[in-house]
Each structure stands twice: as structure tokens, then as C-alpha cells.
N, C-alpha and C positions, 0 to 999 in steps of 0.2 A: 362385544368386548370393548372395554374402556380404552380410549385413545391415550397415548402418552402425551402429557402436557410439556411443551417446550417453550422456553423464553429465550429469544434471540435479542441481544443488546445492540440496538442501532442508534444509540444516543448521539453518535458522531454526525448524524444527519444535520445537526446544528452548525456544522463547519464544512460546507461542501467544497471549499477551496482546499481543504486538507485531504490527503490521500485516504485517511480513514473515513472521511465524509463520503468520498466517492465509493469506497468499499461498501459502506452502509447502504448507499443508494442502489448499488448493484444487487445486494441481498434483497432489499425491499422490492426491487423491480422483478427479480426472479420469482419471489413469492407471489407477486401480483399476477404474473403471466403464466404461472404453472400450478394453478389450483388443483388440477387433476393429479399432480405428482406428490401432493402433500395431504391429500384427503384422509389418509390414515393417521395423521398426526394432528394434535390440538396445539396449534402454534400461536404464540403471542409475541408481538414485537414491542420492545421497549424503545419508545421514540419521544422526541420533543413534541410538545402539545400540537404544534401546527401540522404534524404529520399523521395525526390520528385519522384513520380512514383512508389515507392516501394510497394504500396498497391493496385495496379490495375489502369486501365485507365477508370473505370466506375465512378470515383470520380474526384474532383479537388484538387489542392494543392496550398497553400500559404506559401512561405518561411518565416520562423520566422526571423525577423530582430530587433535588439535591439532598433533601432530608434522608433519603434512603441510604446515603453513605454512612451516616451516624446512627440511623435507626433501621437497619436492614430487617429487623423482626417485623416491621410494618408491611413488608412485601408479601404478596400472595404466594402460596406454595406452588412450585412447579416440579415435575419429575426431573426435568433437565434444564439447566441454566447455561447458556452459551455466551461467553464474552468473546467477541470476534477480534478483539485486540488485547494486548498485554496491559493496556492502560485502563485498569478496572476502577470504576468509580463507585459502583454498587453491585452487590451480588447476594444471592440467597445464602443464608447461613444455616438453613434447615439441615438437620442431620440426614434426612431422607431425600435430599436433592442431589442429583449428580451434576457436578460442576465441570464444564468444559472451557478451556481457555486456548485461544489461538495466539501464538507469539510471533510477531513479525521481525523483531530485532531487539538487540540490547545496545543500541547505539549510544545510550547515555553513558556507557562505560568509557567512551572515547570523547564525547562531546562536553561532558561536565568535569568540574574539578574533582580531584580524588575524593574529597570529603562528601561532595554531593553525589557522586557516583556510588559511593559506599552506602549512603542512605537509601538511594533508589534501589540498589541491589537488595538491600535488606527488606524493603517493601515488596519487591518482586518475589523474594523468597517466601515471605509471609503468605502471598497469594498461592504460590506453588504448593505450599504445605496443605492447603485446604481444597485444592481442585482434585478431580478424579481422572481427568483425561486432558492431555496436552497435545496440541498440534503446532506445527511450525511450517513456514512457507518456503523454506529452502534447506538444503543440506548444510549450508553455511550457518544458518540460524540454529539448526539442531546442534551443531558443534559448539556454538557460543553458549547455548543453554547447558549442555553437558559439562562444559568447562567451568562455568561461573555459578551454577546453581546446584543445590543438592536435591536431586529428584527423589531420593528415598525409595528407590525401586521402581518408580514410575517410568514408563517409556514415552518417547515423543514420536508422534506419527507425522509423516510428511504429507502436506497437501499444498501443492503449488497454487499460487494465486491464479485466478481465471477471470476473464471479463468478456462481456459481449463484444464482438467485433464491431467497430465503428466505420469500417472501410466503405460501406455503401450508404452511410448516413449523409444527410444534407451538408453541403459545404458553403461557407460564406467568406468572401474575401475581406480580411481586416482592412479598415480604412487607413491604417498606418503602413501597410505592406507596399514595398516597391516592387511592382509586378514585372518590371523590365530588367531586373537584375537577379542573378542566381543567389540563393540564400541557404544558410544552415539554420537549423531549428533546435531548440532545447526547451524543456518545460519542467517546472517544479517550483515549490516554495523557494523564494530567494533567501535561503538561509545558508549559513557557513558550510554545513556538511555537503551541500550540493556542489561546492568548489567551482562555481561558475567564473570566478574572477581569473582563473588560470587561462581562460579562453581569450582574454583581452589582448595579451601580448602576441598570441598566435594570430589573431585576426589582423593585427597590424601588418603581418607578413602575407596576408591574403586579401588585398584590397579589391579583388575581382568578385568577392562574395560579401553579402550581408549576413549578419548573425542576429537572430531574434531570440532573446531570452524571455520566455513567457512564464508568468506565475505571480503569485501574491508577492508584491514588492513593498510591503508595509514594514519590513524588518530593517534593523540597523545595517545589516550586511548589504542589503540592496542599496542603501544610501551610499555605502562605501564604493560599490561598483559604479553607481551613477556618477559619483564624484570623480572617479578615475576616468570614466568616459569623457566627462567634461574637461577635466584638467589636462588630459593627454590628447585631447582632440581626436578621439577614436570615432570616426564618422561612420563606420560600417557595423557598429554594434548598437542594439537598441534594447532597453528594458521596456516591455510592453504593458506590464501589469497582468492581471488575470484576463483570460480570454474565454469566449463562449465555446460551447461544444461544437458549434458549426465552424467557428474560426479554427479550432484545433484540428478538425478534419481537413480543412483547407491547408493548414500548415504542414501536416503530415503528407498530404497528397502532392504538394508542389515543392517541397524542400528538396535540395540536392542531397542532403545527408542530415542525419540526426546525431547530435553530439551530447554525450552524457559523462561529464568528468567527475561524477559524484564520488565522495570518499567513503560513505557509509550507506549501504542499502541492504535491507533484509531480502529484497527481491529485485525491485527496479522495473515495474511494469511498463513505463514508457519505452524501454528497449524492445519489448515484445510488440507494443503498438506500432512502432516505427517499422518493424519487420513485417507486420501484417500488410503494410502499404508498399512493401517491396523496396524499402529504402536502406542504403548502407548505414550502419550504426558504428560510430566511433566512441569508444567507452573507456573509462578508467578500468584498471585491472584490480580494483579494490573490492574487498568483502565478497558479496554474493555475485557480483557482475560477471566474472568469468563462467560461473555455473549457469547463469541465465542466458548470457549471450552465446555461450557454447562456441561452436566453430563458425557461427554466422555473424559474429561481431568482430570488429577490428579493435585491438586493445592498445592503449597507451601504457607503457611500462614506467614512464616517468613524465613529468610535466614541463620539460624543456620546450619552449615555443617552436623552435626550429624543428626539433624531432617530431612534435605533434603535427606540425604542418606537413612534414614529409610522409607521415603515416597516412594522412588523408590523400595527398596528391599521388602517392605511389599506389593507392588501392581503389580510389573512387571510380576511375574509368574502367579498370579491370572488372570491378563489380558490375557495372552497367553493361559490359560486353558479355557477361556470362548469364544467359537466360536460365540455364539449368540450375545454377546456384541460387538465383533469385527465387525460382519456383520451389526449390527445397527449403529455402529460408521461410517463405510464406507458409509452407506446409508445417514446418517446425513451429512457427509462431501460432498457427491455428490449433495446436495441441493444447494450448493454455486457455481452455474454454471455461466460461462461467458454468456451463452445464456439468462439466467434469468436477469442478470445484464444489458446487452445491450438492451434487449427487453423493460425494464423499461424506458430507455432513448429514445429509438425510439418512444415509445408510448407518452412520454412527448413531444418530438419534434412535433409530429403530433397533439397533443391535446391542447397544451398551447395557449392561445389567442395571436394572432399576433398584434403588434402595427402598425397602418397604417398612423397615422398623425405625421408629422415631426415638431418638436418644437425646434428652435435654442437655446432658453433659457435653455431648459432641457439639451441639449447637452453641453452647457457651464458649467452648474452645474455638470454634470457627469465628465467633464474634470477636473474641480476643485477638485472634490472628489478623482478622480483617481490619480492626482498628489500628493495628501496627502498620498496616499498609497505607 
């Protein structure tokens, strides 16, 4: 029997410091390490040129080229096309291709001006109009989709993010870390939605700890934070820039607590990573974070520095004195596995009805809609 042909869009491998880049790497690594679990499917990965062949020779590769956005009719035909993020740059317009999209968030509604948000929402709607199956990474995101987009009878399926546990991976001490002083840790692109600046005033009240803010600091917002650190002589806060996988393991392993003040998250996987290491998580109560942190995170309901400090000091030692709670937390975090996440999609690829009839008018309609996006 002919295998179903599936294209998985991993073009974000070009940006490994981005969350979508790491997501793409996780997908590729799973495909590489689980050849026996996908042998009934004919899988092709859409990747930047340098990743062709990187995930084994038991699958096929298609090089991502920007011309495909404007000329999608040049793409080969696949039974199923899976865009693993909502930021679609190219997609099959064939009338007999099943299109699957995974939506992580609609953060642009809050981050952009009203006019820009309206344009992006219109583009997102154009994609929704031509896809056949929609998944989302949290109940919060599903609510956002149902509120702001016209699904036209389509349902949204929940598939929480999952990753391979890094708890037992090699650790490497960063050369900038003060190993003689207790420290807090946070990680993410240093962009405004991450809200890292609200930690500065709090850290002034907690001189007994250092705080390391790790992640891509090439953004204007990072410059703002660094300028405040300098101008206000905040000696216990450091912007480290991006860190290696080994350094990240060390930071999780030896931090006293993980801080995550983000305002907009479709999921917020660093919360789960910190829990896997048995660390207390102090998080904002915004967007999806109460859903993902559940009863195992401590939440800031506002960003008053004195209040934030008290939430930490009132709970951190109690956390470390409760071995049963830590064990339950780790068990909870271990439920967000890459195996579960990928099994969901593999089962979807196998079960979703395949389109057999080709209709040129439908392809033209899809092309029109995609150009609007």
C-alpha cells in the first residue's frame, strides 16, 4: 500500500536562538532517532539548505526557498502539509493536499499597534481559511483563536508542547557565573513581551542573590535593560546573551529559583524545564502561564517589587522543605514529553482523511488566499 506523503515545515532551523528554531530542532531530532516509528509514512522535511541530510537518510528533504511564498505551485505535491507554527511562509495550495497548522499564540494582538494587529489578524484568517486541521498548544491559545478568528466550523485540537528532558545532559559552568553566590535564573529572547525589566527593582531589594537574564540580547529592549543596570548601579543583575545547551543545563541545575515575568506566552516551556530540575518557579499570572504552571508554580498577581520579593521569600524555603511536593512537580513536568507531542501528530497524519480529487478552481482560491497572507 502506498505510504502517505507528509511535508513538515522546519524552516525555523535557520533561527536556533528563537523558540520556533528549538521546536524545529526537536522535531528533526525526533524524526532522526525514531525511524521505526515513522516507517509507515513518507516524510519530507522542509529545511534550510545546511540541514539537508542532518536528520538521517530514512526521510526526504526539501530545501526552503523564498520563491515558494510567491510561487507555491512550484512545490511538489504532498498528501499532508504540516506548518508547525502559525507564521506560515509557504504552503501547498494543491486542492488535494490536507493542510495542518499548529498555532502557538496570537501575541501580535497585544504587541503591535491596532492597525498592524488588524493586518496580521487578516493574514492569519486567510491561512485559517485554507487549512483543514488546526492544533494549538494550550487551552488559553484555543480561547484566543476562537475569540479572534472565524473558524467556519473547524475545530481546534489541543496538543501541549513537549520536549526531550535535558536533566541528565552535560552541564558546563558559564565563565561569567559567580559560583560563590546564590542566584536566580531566567531565559528567553530579551524582547519587551518577556517583561524582564520588572525584575530590576525587585533585585535591588534582594542583594543576597544574583540574577542572570540569559538569551538573545540584540534587541532594543535589551539595551534599555542594560542601560538601567548601568545607570542605577544594579550590581546583582546580568544580561549574559545567548548561552550554550550545556550552560543552560548548569543554570537550571544550580539556580535557587527560576523567574518568568512574561506578559504573553502561548505555552512557556522554560517553566516546565525548571520544574524538571526540581526548582521553584515564580511566574507572572498572564496569558497561558497559570494553565501551564498549574499548582506547581508561584504566581505574581502584580509587579510591585516589594510584593514580588515577598512572594519569593515567603515560599522558596517552604518549597525546598517539601520533598513530596518537589517529587509531584517533577512528575507533572515529565508529562510534557516530546514523545507524547510527536505521537499526537503521527497519529493525526495516519488518521486524517486524505483528499483524492484535484480541483483547479480550489487551488486557485487557495493561491488567492495565501497571497493575502
